[in-house]
C-alpha positions, 0 to 999 in steps of 0.5 A, a space after each residue: 501608864 493608862 494601859 497599866 491602869 486598864 489592866 488593873 481594872 480588868 484584873 479587879 473585875 476578872 477577880 471580883 470577890 477574890 484577890 490578886 497580885 499586881 507586879 511591875 516587871 522589875 520586882 525580884 522575888 527572893 521567896 515564895 510570898 503568896 501565903 505571906 501576902 494573903 496573911 498581911 492583907 487581912 481585911 484590907 482591900 489593898 496593901 502596897 509597897 511603901 515608897 517612903 520609910 514613914 509608910 505614907 506613900 503607896 508604890 503602885 509597882 507591887 500590891 495585893 488587891 481584893 476584887 471589889 467595888 472599892 478597889 474598882 472605884 479607886 482605880 476607875 478614879 485613877 483612870 479618870 485623873 490620868 486621862 485628864 492629865 494626859 489631855 492637859 499634859 500634866 506630868 503625873 502618873 497612876 502612883 501620884 493619883 492613887 496617893 492623892 486619892 487615898 489621902 483625899 478620900 481615906 474612906 474610899 478604901 481600907 489600904 495598908 503597906 507591906 512590911 518594909 523589912 521584907 518587901 523592899 522598895 528603894 526610895 532614892 536613885 541607886 547605882 547598880 554597883 552601890 546596891 546593898 546586899 539583899 538580906 535573907 529575910 527579904 521576900 521581894 526587891 523592887 529594882 526601880 530607881 536603879 541607874 544604869 552603869 557602864 558595861 565593863 568587860 
């Protein structure tokens, strides 16, 4: 997780005054999303996948982000907390800390969430054979929470 946060901080610095998309490797792209993401970002600093149906918990597995001082401060704070957690053997990760920071200090950053109907992130464990058919309007599908199934030949 620390390496992931370092990569995000580096991306913010390399894209200062611009924007970039961060994507975990388990994101399935179903459509071209660049123009949609830019439009959805609007005047916000960062917009996340939602990790719950009420759009209160950010998923750090996919987001569009502006390179600016606010996003840099968010991720530097996340890194400090993550480093402390590692030393203290506290089992928390970047997503936990980002959510704590944006809820503790709501003015630190202008953030939002991607629309649930087009940017999908499962919110519970799923067996591979139980995944719903991906609707045509889906732009991305975050294939996390997927439980390995037995290989049937």
